[in-house]
C-alpha positions in Angstrom: 25.2 0.9 39.1 26.1 3.3 36.3 26.2 0.6 33.8 22.7 -0.4 35.1 21.5 3.2 34.7 22.6 3.6 31.4 20.8 0.2 30.1 17.8 1.2 31.7 17.6 4.5 29.8 18.4 2.5 26.9 15.6 0.5 27.4 13.4 3.1 28.1 14.1 5.0 24.8 13.4 1.9 22.6 9.9 1.6 24.4 9.2 5.0 23.5 10.4 4.8 20.1 8.4 1.2 19.6 5.5 3.1 21.0 5.7 5.9 18.3 6.3 3.4 15.6 2.9 1.6 16.8 0.9 5.1 16.6 2.6 5.8 13.2 1.7 2.6 11.7 -1.9 2.5 12.8 -2.4 6.2 11.6 -0.8 5.1 8.3 -3.4 2.2 8.0 -6.1 4.4 8.9 -5.1 6.9 6.1 -5.0 4.1 3.6 -8.5 2.9 4.0 -9.8 6.3 4.6 -8.8 7.4 1.1 -9.9 4.0 -0.3 -13.2 4.7 1.1 -13.4 8.0 -0.2 -12.4 6.7 -3.8 -14.7 3.6 -3.4 -17.7 6.4 -2.7 -16.8 8.8 -5.2 -16.8 6.1 -8.2 -20.0 5.0 -6.9 -21.7 8.3 -7.0 -20.1 8.9 -10.4 -21.4 5.8 -11.6 -25.1 6.5 -10.4 -27.8 7.8 -12.4 -27.4 11.5 -12.7 -30.9 12.3 -11.2 -30.5 10.0 -8.3 -27.3 11.4 -6.7 -28.1 13.1 -3.5 -26.4 14.4 -0.2 -25.8 11.6 2.3 -23.4 9.9 4.9 -22.6 6.5 6.3 -20.1 4.7 8.8 -17.3 2.2 8.1 -15.7 -0.1 9.8 -11.8 -0.6 10.1 -11.8 -2.8 7.0 -14.2 -0.4 5.0 -17.3 -2.7 5.5 -20.4 -0.3 5.9 -21.8 0.0 9.4 -25.3 0.9 10.7 -24.2 3.4 13.6 -21.2 4.9 14.8 -20.6 2.3 17.6 -18.5 -0.4 15.6 -17.3 2.5 12.9 -13.6 3.2 12.3 -14.6 6.0 9.9 -17.4 8.4 9.3 -17.9 9.5 5.5 -20.3 12.1 4.2 -21.0 13.0 0.8 -22.7 16.7 -0.7 -24.1 17.1 -4.0 -24.0 20.7 -5.1 -26.1 21.4 -8.3 -25.1 24.1 -10.9 -21.5 24.4 -9.6 -19.1 25.4 -10.3 -21.1 26.4 -13.6 -24.6 26.1 -14.9 -25.3 22.2 -15.8 -22.4 20.9 -13.7 -22.9 19.1 -10.6 -19.8 19.1 -7.7 -19.7 16.1 -5.7 -17.6 16.3 -2.4 -16.9 13.2 -0.3 -15.3 13.4 3.2 -14.0 11.0 5.5 -12.8 11.2 8.9 -11.4 8.4 11.3 -12.5 7.6 14.7 -9.8 8.9 17.2 -7.7 6.2 18.5 -4.0 5.3 19.6 -2.8 8.9 21.0 -4.3 11.1 18.0 -5.3 14.3 19.6 -6.8 15.6 16.1 -9.2 13.2 13.5 -7.8 12.7 10.5 -10.2 14.1 7.9 -9.7 13.9 4.1 -12.0 15.1 1.1 -12.0 14.6 -2.5 -14.1 16.5 -4.9 -15.1 16.0 -8.6 -17.5 17.4 -10.9 -20.5 16.0 -13.3 -22.6 17.0 -15.9 -25.7 15.1 -16.8 
């Protein structure tokens, strides 16, 4: 009886550790996709014609493929363009991405990157 109780405790501990491991792996994958999506949008905006850069937002699925709505999206991405910031003649570009809550997350994972560009 004691052995069975000890075995059951061990099995439950392993199951809990595996659950935590799966959640951690999923969150790590999300962070990789999130930062990749930010980097891709940042490069796109930096290489665009200076006068055509504007604020915007979009959605991506978990593989980084653009989506038309948040229904199938794994991530939402927004970018803001601020003229004459931090100084006259400079433009500040900020890109943020947030992962959709899944797998036991209690708060969204959000990353933001910022760069500056001159004409």
